[in-house]
C-alpha positions as CSV (number, residue, x, y, z in Angstrom):
1,M,-15.5,10.9,-25.9
2,F,-15.1,9.8,-22.3
3,H,-18.1,9.9,-20.6
4,T,-16.3,8.6,-17.1
5,V,-12.7,9.6,-15.9
6,L,-11.5,7.7,-12.9
7,F,-8.5,8.5,-11.2
8,D,-5.9,7.3,-8.8
9,I,-4.4,10.0,-6.2
10,D,-1.0,8.9,-5.0
11,G,1.7,9.5,-8.2
12,V,-1.3,11.4,-10.0
13,M,-2.2,14.4,-8.0
14,L,-0.2,13.8,-5.0
15,S,3.6,13.0,-4.3
16,E,3.7,9.7,-2.5
17,E,7.0,10.5,-0.7
18,R,5.6,11.1,2.8
19,Y,3.6,7.5,2.3
20,F,6.9,5.7,1.7
21,D,8.5,7.3,4.6
22,A,5.6,6.1,6.6
23,S,5.6,2.9,5.4
24,A,9.5,2.5,6.4
25,L,9.2,4.3,9.7
26,T,6.7,1.6,10.3
27,V,8.7,-1.4,9.3
28,H,11.5,0.2,11.6
29,E,8.9,0.7,14.2
30,L,7.7,-3.2,14.2
31,L,11.1,-4.5,14.5
32,Y,12.9,-1.9,16.8
33,S,10.4,-0.2,19.1
34,P,10.0,-1.9,22.8
35,Q,6.3,-1.7,21.8
36,Y,6.6,-4.5,19.3
37,L,10.0,-6.9,18.8
38,A,12.4,-4.5,20.4
39,L,15.6,-5.7,18.6
40,P,18.6,-4.0,18.8
41,P,18.7,-1.0,16.0
42,D,22.0,-2.9,14.5
43,G,22.7,-0.2,11.2
44,V,19.7,1.8,12.1
45,P,18.9,4.6,14.0
46,P,17.1,3.7,17.2
47,F,13.3,4.1,17.7
48,H,12.0,7.3,18.3
49,P,8.3,8.6,17.9
50,T,9.6,11.8,16.5
51,P,12.9,11.0,14.5
52,P,14.5,14.0,12.7
53,E,14.3,14.7,8.7
54,A,17.8,12.9,8.4
55,D,16.8,9.9,10.5
56,I,14.0,9.6,8.4
57,R,15.9,9.5,5.2
58,R,18.5,7.1,6.7
59,I,15.7,4.6,7.4
60,R,13.7,5.0,4.3
61,R,16.8,4.1,2.5
62,E,17.6,1.3,4.9
63,V,14.3,-0.3,4.8
64,F,13.3,0.2,1.3
65,A,17.2,-0.5,0.1
66,D,17.5,3.2,-1.9
67,D,13.9,2.1,-3.0
68,R,14.9,-0.8,-4.9
69,V,12.3,-2.5,-2.6
70,L,9.4,-0.4,-3.7
71,R,10.0,-0.4,-7.4
72,M,10.3,-4.4,-7.3
73,M,6.8,-4.5,-5.2
74,K,5.3,-1.9,-7.2
75,D,6.5,-3.7,-10.4
76,R,4.5,-6.9,-9.6
77,G,1.3,-4.7,-8.9
78,V,1.8,-3.9,-4.6
79,N,-0.2,-0.6,-4.8
80,A,-1.4,-0.3,-1.1
81,N,1.2,0.9,1.7
82,W,-0.2,-1.4,4.0
83,D,0.7,-4.4,2.1
84,M,4.2,-2.7,1.3
85,V,4.6,-2.9,5.3
86,Y,3.0,-6.0,5.8
87,L,5.7,-8.0,3.3
88,Q,8.8,-6.5,4.5
89,V,8.0,-7.1,7.7
90,A,6.8,-10.8,7.0
91,Y,10.1,-11.1,5.2
92,Q,12.7,-10.5,7.9
93,L,10.3,-12.3,10.5
94,T,10.5,-15.2,8.6
95,R,14.5,-14.6,8.4
96,L,14.6,-14.2,12.3
97,L,13.0,-17.0,13.0
98,T,15.1,-19.2,10.5
99,A,17.9,-17.8,12.7
100,W,16.7,-18.5,16.1
101,V,15.4,-21.8,15.0
102,E,19.0,-23.0,13.9
103,R,20.5,-21.5,17.0
104,E,17.6,-23.0,19.3
105,P,16.5,-25.8,17.8
106,G,13.7,-25.8,20.5
107,A,12.7,-22.8,19.4
108,V,10.1,-24.6,17.2
109,D,8.5,-26.2,19.9
110,K,7.6,-22.7,22.1
111,L,6.0,-20.8,18.6
112,P,2.7,-22.4,19.0
113,E,2.6,-21.0,22.5
114,L,4.2,-17.6,21.9
115,L,1.3,-17.0,19.0
116,T,-1.6,-18.4,20.6
117,E,-3.6,-15.5,19.7
118,G,-1.5,-15.5,15.9
119,W,0.4,-12.7,14.9
120,T,-0.4,-9.9,17.3
121,R,1.4,-7.3,18.9
122,M,1.7,-9.3,22.4
123,A,2.9,-12.3,20.0
124,L,5.8,-10.0,18.6
125,Q,7.0,-9.1,22.0
126,R,7.2,-12.4,23.3
127,M,8.7,-13.2,20.4
128,G,11.3,-10.4,20.9
129,A,11.6,-11.2,24.5
130,E,13.0,-14.6,23.2
131,V,15.4,-13.6,21.0
132,R,16.4,-11.1,23.1
133,R,17.0,-14.3,25.8
134,V,19.0,-16.3,23.6
135,Q,21.3,-13.4,22.5
136,L,20.7,-14.1,19.0
137,P,23.3,-12.3,16.7
138,W,20.8,-11.1,13.7
139,R,20.3,-8.0,11.7
140,A,17.5,-7.1,9.1
141,D,18.7,-7.9,5.7
142,F,16.0,-5.3,3.9
143,A,17.5,-5.4,0.2
144,A,17.4,-9.2,0.5
145,F,13.8,-9.0,-0.1
146,A,14.0,-8.3,-3.8
147,A,16.6,-10.8,-4.4
148,D,15.2,-13.7,-2.3
149,L,11.6,-13.0,-3.9
150,A,12.9,-12.5,-7.4
151,D,10.8,-15.3,-8.9
152,A,7.4,-13.8,-7.8
153,R,5.9,-12.0,-10.8
154,S,2.6,-10.7,-8.6
155,K,1.0,-9.6,-5.8
156,A,-0.4,-12.9,-5.2
157,E,2.9,-14.7,-5.5
158,L,4.8,-12.6,-3.3
159,F,2.0,-13.1,-0.3
160,A,2.1,-17.1,-1.4
161,G,5.7,-17.3,-1.5
162,L,6.0,-15.9,2.3
163,E,3.3,-17.7,3.7
164,Q,5.5,-21.1,2.3
165,R,8.6,-19.3,3.8
166,L,7.1,-19.4,6.9
167,Q,5.3,-22.7,6.9
168,S,8.6,-24.1,5.9
169,V,10.5,-22.7,9.2
170,A,8.1,-23.4,11.4
171,G,5.9,-26.2,10.5
172,T,2.3,-26.0,9.9
173,S,1.3,-26.0,14.2
174,V,2.2,-22.1,13.8
175,P,-0.5,-20.0,12.2
176,A,0.1,-18.2,9.0
177,F,0.6,-14.8,8.5
178,A,-2.2,-14.4,6.7
179,E,-4.3,-16.3,9.4
180,G,-6.7,-13.6,11.0
181,R,-4.4,-11.0,9.3
182,H,-3.2,-9.9,12.5
183,L,0.0,-8.7,11.1
184,W,-1.0,-7.0,8.6
185,Q,-3.8,-5.1,11.2
186,V,-0.7,-4.3,13.6
187,G,0.9,-2.9,10.5
188,Q,-1.9,-1.4,9.1
189,E,-2.7,0.2,12.7
190,T,1.2,1.4,13.1
191,F,1.3,3.0,9.9
192,Q,-2.0,5.2,10.2
193,E,-0.4,6.8,13.5
194,W,2.8,7.6,11.4
195,Y,0.9,9.0,8.9
196,L,-1.8,10.9,10.8
197,G,-0.2,11.6,14.1
198,D,-1.8,12.1,17.7
199,E,-4.1,14.9,16.3
200,Y,-6.4,12.1,14.2
201,V,-5.3,8.9,16.1
202,P,-6.3,9.9,19.8
203,A,-5.9,6.2,20.8
204,T,-2.3,5.6,19.7
205,R,-0.1,2.9,21.0
206,Q,3.0,5.2,20.8
207,P,2.1,9.0,21.5
208,G,4.1,11.9,20.1
209,K,3.8,11.0,16.5
210,R,3.2,14.6,14.4
211,G,1.5,12.9,11.3
212,F,2.4,13.4,7.8
213,L,-1.1,14.4,6.8
214,K,-0.4,18.3,7.0
215,D,3.1,17.7,4.6
216,E,1.0,17.2,1.8
217,L,2.6,18.0,-1.5
218,P,1.0,18.2,-4.9
219,I,2.2,17.2,-8.2
220,V,0.8,19.9,-10.2
221,D,-0.3,23.2,-9.8
222,P,-3.2,23.0,-8.0
223,A,-5.1,25.5,-9.3
224,A,-4.4,24.1,-12.9
225,F,-5.7,20.9,-11.6
226,S,-8.8,22.3,-10.1
227,A,-9.5,23.9,-13.2
228,L,-9.0,20.4,-15.6
229,L,-11.7,19.1,-13.0
230,Q,-14.0,22.1,-13.4
231,R,-13.5,21.6,-17.3
232,L,-14.2,18.0,-17.7
233,T,-17.6,18.6,-15.0
234,E,-18.6,21.3,-17.5
235,L,-18.5,18.7,-20.4
236,G,-20.6,16.0,-18.4
237,V,-17.7,13.8,-17.7
238,R,-18.3,12.1,-14.5
239,L,-15.4,12.3,-12.1
240,G,-14.2,9.1,-9.8
241,I,-11.5,8.4,-7.5
242,A,-9.8,5.0,-6.4
243,T,-7.2,5.2,-4.1
244,G,-5.1,3.1,-1.5
245,R,-5.5,6.1,1.1
246,P,-7.9,5.4,3.7
247,E,-10.9,7.9,3.5
248,I,-9.4,10.5,6.0
249,E,-6.0,10.4,4.3
250,T,-8.3,11.0,0.8
251,R,-10.9,13.6,2.6
252,V,-8.4,16.4,4.3
253,P,-6.2,17.0,1.7
254,L,-8.3,17.2,-1.5
255,S,-10.4,19.5,0.4
256,E,-7.5,21.1,1.4
257,L,-6.5,21.6,-2.3
258,G,-10.3,22.6,-3.0
259,W,-10.5,19.4,-5.8
260,L,-12.7,17.5,-3.5
261,Q,-15.4,19.4,-4.7
262,W,-15.1,17.5,-8.0
263,F,-16.2,14.5,-7.3
264,E,-19.3,12.7,-6.3
265,R,-19.0,10.9,-3.1
266,Q,-20.7,7.7,-4.4
267,R,-17.8,7.4,-6.9
268,I,-14.9,7.8,-4.5
269,T,-13.3,4.6,-3.3
270,T,-10.8,4.6,-0.8
271,A,-8.8,2.0,1.2
272,S,-11.4,2.1,4.2
273,D,-14.2,1.2,1.3
274,V,-12.4,-1.9,0.2
275,L,-11.1,-3.4,3.6
276,A,-15.1,-3.0,4.9
277,A,-15.9,-4.9,1.6
278,E,-12.8,-7.3,2.5
279,T,-14.7,-7.9,5.8
280,Q,-18.4,-8.2,4.8
281,L,-17.1,-10.8,2.4
282,P,-14.0,-11.9,3.7
283,S,-14.0,-15.1,0.5
284,R,-13.6,-12.6,-1.5
285,A,-10.6,-10.9,-0.4
286,P,-8.1,-9.1,-1.3
287,L,-9.9,-6.7,-3.1
288,A,-7.1,-4.0,-3.0
289,K,-5.6,-3.4,-6.4
290,P,-4.8,-4.6,-8.9
291,H,-8.3,-6.3,-8.1
292,P,-10.8,-4.0,-10.2
293,F,-12.9,-3.8,-7.6
294,S,-12.2,-0.4,-6.5
295,Y,-12.2,1.7,-9.8
296,L,-15.5,-0.6,-10.7
297,R,-17.0,0.3,-7.3
298,S,-16.2,4.0,-8.6
299,Y,-17.8,3.9,-11.5
300,L,-20.7,2.1,-10.6
301,G,-21.7,4.9,-8.1
302,T,-22.7,2.2,-5.4
303,A,-21.1,1.1,-2.1
304,D,-22.8,-2.6,-2.5
305,A,-19.7,-4.7,-2.5
306,A,-21.6,-7.9,-3.3
307,A,-23.3,-5.8,-6.3
308,V,-19.7,-4.3,-7.5
309,L,-18.3,-8.0,-7.3
310,A,-21.3,-9.5,-9.2
311,Y,-20.9,-7.2,-11.9
312,P,-19.5,-9.0,-15.6
313,L,-16.2,-7.9,-16.5
314,P,-15.2,-6.7,-19.0
315,L,-17.4,-4.3,-19.7
316,A,-19.0,-4.5,-23.0
317,Q,-16.9,-2.9,-25.8
318,A,-19.4,-0.1,-26.2
319,E,-19.4,0.8,-22.7
320,A,-15.4,0.4,-21.7
321,D,-14.8,2.6,-24.4
322,G,-16.2,5.7,-22.6
323,V,-14.3,4.7,-19.4
324,L,-10.6,6.1,-18.6
325,I,-8.6,5.4,-15.8
326,V,-5.8,7.5,-14.8
327,G,-3.2,6.0,-12.9
328,D,0.6,5.8,-12.3
329,S,1.3,2.4,-11.6
330,V,1.1,-1.6,-13.1
331,A,-1.6,-2.2,-10.3
332,D,-3.5,0.5,-12.2
333,R,-3.1,-0.8,-15.8
334,L,-4.2,-4.2,-14.4
335,A,-7.1,-2.7,-12.9
336,A,-8.2,-1.5,-16.2
337,Q,-7.3,-4.3,-18.3
338,S,-9.9,-6.4,-16.0
339,I,-12.4,-4.1,-16.5
340,G,-11.9,-3.7,-20.2
341,C,-11.6,0.4,-20.1
342,R,-8.9,2.5,-21.4
343,F,-5.9,3.5,-19.1
344,A,-3.7,6.9,-18.8
345,A,-0.5,6.4,-17.2
346,V,1.4,9.3,-16.1
347,L,5.1,9.5,-15.3
348,T,4.7,11.0,-11.9
349,G,5.0,7.7,-10.0
350,L,8.6,6.2,-8.0
351,E,10.2,6.0,-10.9
352,G,9.2,8.8,-12.8
353,E,10.4,9.2,-17.2
354,A,12.2,5.7,-16.8
355,A,8.6,3.9,-16.1
356,R,7.3,4.8,-19.9
357,P,8.8,2.0,-21.3
358,Q,7.1,-0.3,-19.1
359,F,4.1,1.4,-19.8
360,E,4.3,1.4,-23.4
361,Q,5.0,-2.6,-22.8
362,L,1.9,-3.1,-21.1
363,N,0.0,-1.0,-24.0
364,A,-1.2,1.8,-22.3
365,D,-3.6,3.5,-24.4
366,Y,-2.4,7.1,-23.4
367,V,1.0,7.7,-21.7
368,F,1.3,11.1,-20.2
369,S,4.1,13.2,-18.4
370,H,1.7,14.4,-16.0
371,V,-2.2,14.9,-15.1
372,L,-2.4,18.3,-16.8
373,E,-1.8,16.4,-20.3
374,L,-5.2,14.7,-20.0
375,Q,-7.0,17.8,-21.1
376,Q,-5.3,17.1,-24.5
377,L,-8.2,14.4,-24.8
378,F,-10.8,16.8,-24.3
379,A,-9.5,19.8,-26.3
């Protein structure tokens, strides 16, 4: 019998669709909005803070190449939408720089001045102005991400591959994308504006965004899932969450659906908690999935990041056999392997039923069509 069950949220409890939409809109804004690069929107709709649904669908198709890029990222353990935004934007920036340097050889000498503060919003604005000045005939190639980086076998290799590409184009005098996390931070803040909207981000740089927070779609019947959580609680099972969502995007929808009450606060780990830990202990970053930090933090029920990272892994077999992680992604499975605990895959993520062979190949202990089938283990 399991004494602890730890859940992912997206693809398990709630649909990921609006998260992916917000990610695509963020990439689109950083490339085409006057607030950022302000490139000509060749082949995609022009930037607008309240795009119609048809434009959202079109931008999503373009930015993630009919989701092929999303699948490629998730297959390599990229689970956080902030990382997905960063990777695609960084890749397109590397392509843009390559084209600019080829057209204007002196561009390399200008880059250190343009990037004095690193890859900030102002740096993107200055770079966009230079590209427009030389009338660079450039068009984003979103689908090329999956082809050009196909040799990367993990999240770490994707990040490292982009770093190497940038340095080969711009030279070592230009700050790496990861230096100071500026580009990642710009993407993170812009994503939050799209997902939360003006109601929850009053200091938005681009007012007018409605947000998706109230458009959340539960994957299973809310009452049935609440009954399952209640049943597990009555059996004495400790319930936890480890999610790539920030705190507010976890608390609001789970509270609205009546699910939050079944989880102890100290056993809920969000992207906000991961970011705080990385800020406190920068030498240990990155700590997002597939790193086991978030699941282990929820299992231990402590906010002490140093204590979590010092905890010996894998868990002793007798301890590990009582812990079950329920997730929909490769990143969740890899985290469970690091901890040494059991793993239940649910086929309600991006690839649906098509993900079953992959999870079987990864030796998932259980593969369920949806999270409600978890009750089979507690009959």
